[in-house]
C-alpha positions in Angstrom: 111.1 127.3 112.8 113.6 124.7 114.1 116.6 124.1 111.9 119.7 122.0 112.3 121.3 123.9 115.2 120.0 121.5 117.9 121.2 118.6 115.9 124.8 120.0 116.2 124.6 121.5 119.7 123.0 120.6 123.0 125.6 122.0 125.5 127.8 124.9 124.7 130.6 126.5 126.7 131.5 130.2 126.2 134.7 131.7 127.6 134.5 135.4 128.1 131.8 137.7 129.4 132.4 141.0 127.6 130.0 141.7 124.7 130.6 138.9 122.3 130.3 136.1 124.8 127.0 137.2 126.2 125.7 137.8 122.6 126.5 134.2 121.6 125.0 133.0 124.9 121.7 134.9 124.3 121.2 133.8 120.7 122.2 130.2 121.4 119.9 130.0 124.5 117.1 131.5 122.5 117.4 128.5 120.2 117.3 126.0 123.0 121.0 125.3 123.5 122.1 124.8 127.1 124.8 127.4 127.7 127.5 127.7 130.3 129.5 131.0 130.4 132.7 131.5 132.4 134.7 134.7 132.9 138.0 135.2 134.5 137.0 138.4 136.3 135.5 138.0 139.7 134.1 141.6 139.6 132.5 140.8 136.3 131.2 143.7 134.3 131.8 146.4 136.9 134.2 148.7 135.1 134.2 150.8 131.9 133.0 154.2 130.6 130.8 154.4 127.5 130.2 152.4 124.3 129.6 154.3 121.1 126.9 152.6 119.2 127.8 153.1 115.5 125.1 152.2 113.0 126.8 148.8 112.8 126.8 148.2 116.5 123.4 149.7 117.1 121.9 147.5 114.4 123.6 144.3 115.7 122.4 144.9 119.3 118.9 145.7 118.2 118.9 142.6 116.0 119.8 140.7 119.1 116.6 141.9 120.6 117.8 144.8 122.8 116.3 147.8 120.9 113.9 148.8 123.6 116.5 148.5 126.4 119.0 150.6 124.4 116.4 153.4 123.8 115.2 153.4 127.4 118.6 153.1 129.1 121.1 154.6 126.6 120.9 157.5 124.2 119.8 156.8 120.7 120.1 159.4 117.9 120.6 159.8 114.2 123.5 162.2 113.7 127.0 163.3 114.5 128.0 167.0 114.3 131.5 167.7 113.1 133.1 170.9 114.5 136.3 172.9 114.2 138.5 173.4 117.3 136.3 176.2 118.7 133.0 174.5 118.0 132.0 176.0 114.6 129.9 173.4 112.8 131.6 171.9 109.7 129.1 169.3 108.8 126.2 167.2 110.2 126.3 163.5 109.3 122.9 161.8 109.5 122.9 158.0 109.4 120.3 155.7 108.0 118.0 153.7 110.4 119.2 150.2 109.7 117.2 148.1 112.3 113.7 149.6 112.0 112.1 153.0 111.0 111.2 153.7 114.6 114.7 152.9 116.1 117.3 155.7 115.8 120.4 154.9 113.7 123.1 155.1 116.4 123.9 156.2 119.9 125.7 155.4 123.1 125.3 153.6 126.4 127.4 153.3 129.5 129.3 150.0 129.5 128.1 148.8 132.9 124.5 149.4 131.8 124.9 147.4 128.6 126.5 144.7 130.7 123.5 144.7 133.0 121.1 144.5 130.1 122.9 141.5 128.6 123.3 139.7 131.9 119.6 140.1 132.7 118.7 138.6 129.3 121.1 135.7 129.9 119.5 135.0 133.3 116.0 135.1 131.8 117.2 132.4 129.3 118.7 130.2 131.9 122.4 130.7 131.0 124.7 129.5 133.7 127.4 132.1 134.5 130.5 131.5 136.7 132.9 134.3 137.4 136.5 134.2 138.5 136.9 131.0 136.4 138.5 130.2 133.1 139.8 127.1 131.2 142.9 125.3 132.5 143.0 122.8 129.6 140.9 121.1 127.0 140.9 118.0 124.8 138.6 117.3 122.0 137.5 114.4 119.8 135.1 114.0 116.9 132.0 114.2 119.2 132.9 116.8 121.8 135.3 118.8 124.0 136.4 117.9 127.5 137.2 120.9 129.5 139.1 121.3 132.8 138.4 124.7 134.6 140.8 126.7 136.7 138.6 126.0 139.8 139.3 122.3 139.4 135.9 121.3 138.0 135.4 119.7 134.6 132.8 119.3 131.9 132.1 118.0 128.4 130.6 120.2 125.7 129.5 119.8 122.1 131.4 123.1 121.3 133.5 125.8 123.0 133.4 129.4 121.9 136.3 131.6 123.0 135.2 135.3 123.4 137.9 136.4 125.8 139.2 139.5 124.1 142.3 141.0 122.6 144.7 139.2 124.8 142.8 135.9 124.5 144.1 132.9 126.4 141.9 130.7 124.3 143.7 132.0 121.1 147.1 131.1 122.7 145.7 127.7 123.7 144.3 126.5 120.4 146.3 128.7 117.9 149.7 129.1 119.5 151.2 130.3 116.2 148.5 132.9 115.4 149.2 136.6 115.0 149.6 138.4 118.2 148.2 141.9 119.0 150.3 144.8 118.0 150.4 148.4 119.0 148.9 150.8 116.4 150.7 154.1 117.4 147.7 155.8 119.1 146.3 156.1 122.6 142.6 156.3 123.2 141.6 158.6 126.1 138.1 158.3 127.6 136.4 160.4 130.3 132.9 160.2 131.7 131.1 163.5 131.9 127.7 165.2 132.2 126.0 166.0 128.9 125.1 169.5 127.9 121.3 169.7 127.6 121.4 170.9 124.0 123.7 168.1 122.7 121.2 165.7 121.2 123.6 163.6 119.1 127.3 162.8 118.8 129.9 165.5 118.4 133.4 165.5 117.0 136.0 168.2 117.1 139.0 168.3 114.7 142.2 170.0 115.8 145.7 168.8 116.5 144.0 165.7 118.0 140.5 164.3 117.3 138.0 164.6 120.2 134.6 163.2 120.2 131.6 163.0 122.6 128.9 160.3 122.7 125.7 160.8 124.7 125.1 157.6 126.7 121.9 158.5 128.6 119.7 161.4 129.5 122.4 163.2 131.4 125.6 161.4 130.7 128.2 161.2 127.9 131.7 160.1 127.4 134.6 161.8 125.7 137.1 160.1 123.6 140.4 161.5 122.3 143.0 159.9 120.0 146.6 160.8 120.9 149.4 159.9 118.5 152.3 158.2 120.3 155.0 156.4 118.2 156.1 154.5 121.3 153.5 152.8 123.5 153.2 155.0 126.6 152.2 154.2 130.2 150.5 156.8 132.3 150.4 156.8 136.1 146.9 157.6 137.5 148.2 160.9 138.9 149.3 162.0 135.4 146.0 161.4 133.6 144.2 164.6 134.4 147.1 167.0 133.7 148.0 165.1 130.5 144.4 165.2 129.2 144.1 168.9 129.9 147.3 169.4 127.9 146.0 167.5 125.0 142.8 169.6 125.0 144.7 172.9 125.3 144.3 173.9 121.6 140.5 173.8 121.8 138.1 176.6 122.7 134.4 177.3 122.8 132.3 174.7 124.5 135.1 172.1 124.4 137.4 174.6 126.1 134.8 175.0 128.9 134.6 171.2 129.3 138.3 171.0 129.5 138.4 173.8 132.2 135.8 171.9 134.2 137.8 168.7 134.4 138.8 167.8 137.9 139.8 164.8 140.0 136.2 163.6 140.2 136.1 162.8 136.5 136.8 159.1 135.6 139.6 159.1 133.0 141.1 156.1 131.2 144.0 156.0 128.7 144.5 152.9 126.7 147.2 152.3 124.0 145.4 150.9 121.0 146.3 147.4 119.9 144.8 145.4 117.1 144.8 141.8 115.8 143.3 140.0 112.9 143.6 136.3 112.5 143.5 135.9 108.7 142.3 132.3 108.4 140.0 129.9 110.1 138.9 130.9 113.6 138.1 127.4 114.7 140.1 124.2 115.4 137.7 121.3 115.5 134.9 122.1 117.8 136.6 125.2 119.4 135.8 128.6 117.8 137.1 132.1 118.5 134.9 135.2 118.0 135.0 138.9 118.6 138.2 140.7 119.7 140.0 137.3 120.1 140.3 137.2 116.3 139.4 140.6 114.9 140.2 143.4 117.5 139.8 146.7 115.8 140.6 150.3 116.7 137.7 152.6 117.7 137.9 154.7 114.5 134.6 153.1 113.2 133.2 152.5 116.7 132.3 148.9 115.6 134.3 146.5 117.7 131.4 145.6 120.0 129.0 145.4 117.1 131.3 143.1 115.1 131.3 140.7 118.0 127.5 140.7 118.2 127.3 140.2 114.4 129.6 137.1 114.9 127.0 135.7 117.4 124.0 136.3 115.1 125.8 134.9 112.0 127.1 131.9 113.9 123.6 130.8 114.9 122.2 131.5 111.4 124.8 129.4 109.7 124.8 126.5 112.1 121.1 126.4 111.9 121.3 126.0 108.1 124.2 123.6 107.9 124.1 119.8 107.5 127.2 119.4 109.8 128.9 121.5 112.4 132.0 121.9 110.2 129.9 123.1 107.3 128.3 125.7 109.5 131.6 126.9 110.8 133.0 127.2 107.3 129.9 129.1 106.2 130.4 131.4 109.2 134.0 132.1 108.2 133.0 132.8 104.6 130.7 135.6 105.8 132.7 137.0 108.7 136.4 137.0 107.5 135.9 139.4 104.6 133.9 141.9 106.7 136.4 141.7 109.5 139.2 142.4 107.1 137.4 145.4 105.8 136.5 146.9 109.2 139.9 146.2 110.9 141.8 147.3 107.8 140.0 150.6 107.2 140.1 151.4 110.9 143.9 150.9 111.0 144.3 152.9 107.8 142.4 155.9 109.2 144.6 155.8 112.3 147.8 155.7 110.1 146.5 158.7 108.1 145.9 160.6 111.3 149.4 159.9 112.6 151.0 160.9 109.3 149.2 164.2 109.1 147.3 163.3 105.9 145.0 166.1 104.6 141.7 166.2 106.4 139.6 165.8 103.1 141.5 162.5 102.4 140.7 161.2 105.9 137.1 162.3 105.6 136.8 160.5 102.3 138.0 157.2 103.7 135.8 157.7 106.8 132.8 158.3 104.6 133.4 155.2 102.5 134.0 153.2 105.6 130.8 154.4 107.2 128.9 153.4 104.1 130.6 150.0 104.1 129.6 149.2 107.7 125.9 149.8 106.9 125.9 147.0 104.4 124.1 143.8 105.4 126.2 141.3 107.4 
């Protein structure tokens, strides 16, 4: 049933084509808004390893209408098996099915595949996408936003949504005094691998470092490893494989076999973890920031992508109910800021506990409480 959304918005610009931007585009276009999306990357969506679909992220993407595609092209499951350094099972954590009884609780998908799914849906809905383009400047008044693009073109919009990630140029443009991203003391390693046939769900191994595996398709999975590093490191490409092998040296069993099978053909990434939380309104007039631009979290709860998708869903819900655009944006903030504080805050706390060598039962207790928290309605 039609609400107030189309009274507020006819034409919307989205800056950023990661996960949050396309999510906003999809939900807005489904409600009849004309959407333009620009992304600064020319080779848009071509890179990346895997995305862990925590219960929060899986539910959000399914609520966006992507459940069938995730089940067909990703790997959906209900549990994560926790193991010691040599693979002995410590515990199996089974998550509740939040979206629907016939849709598994969590899972994984290769990032380029998720991008293709979302890009296809945007094309079906008539979203205009331009790559290699961003905003050079903007001016707004009570009725709209005038935008000049880096390719020299211009346009006028009812609203602009910045979804351009952790190092957001939109944040610097409209909130020059906002909190900047900061290094968290850990590096996240990722590697793309073939999945053992008998691994039906996620796996985590606890040793001197934490190592996890997320199945992302019938035959694929990706590995993630969290390295503690007080000073933000930079690794040359030639150093990635030997360094990863060194970090995995304390592990045996199946993980030891995986380590010994690593070679130059395996795609490996190492990214220092940085985080940001804008603790206040995420909008200035008719320009709103969402996703990592305002609440970039660490991967400890595997919920960064899902939080951006939740932003998109809640934004449309609240604007559709609101009498004015500002009322809708304030209602959006009332729902999203407390949840973002909880997810970002708990993720950072888990990371600090790992770095300080906190007892594993204490870390597990906070992790358990956090996993319960992210399953709550958004």
